[in-house]
C-alpha positions, 0 to 999 in steps of 0.5 A, spaced: 152 350 532 155 353 526 157 360 526 152 362 521 146 357 523 142 357 529 140 350 531 133 348 531 133 346 538 135 353 540 129 356 536 124 352 540 127 353 546 127 361 545 119 360 542 118 356 549 121 362 553 116 367 549 110 363 550 105 366 555 109 372 556 105 378 556 110 383 559 117 383 560 123 381 556 127 375 554 135 376 553 139 371 549 147 370 552 152 369 546 159 367 547 164 365 542 158 365 537 154 360 541 148 361 545 150 360 552 143 361 556 136 364 555 134 369 561 126 371 562 124 376 566 117 377 567 113 383 570 106 382 572 101 388 572 096 389 577 090 394 576 091 400 581 085 400 586 082 407 588 081 408 595 076 413 598 081 419 599 081 424 593 088 426 590 086 434 592 085 432 599 092 428 599 095 434 596 093 439 602 095 434 607 102 435 610 106 429 613 105 431 620 097 431 620 
């Protein structure tokens, strides 16, 4: 890989890493002007299910009840 041009193979690897990513990040590690690794951190978000307890009732309770 030259200093000013990214190899097509690395571009394809980055695109594959991004595919299907809904929430998260992709980090590209560069050393001496060369890509050394690609890291993908994916987060999965789940809907919060409400329980039968209301917030007001919880706010009035102490930890000893």
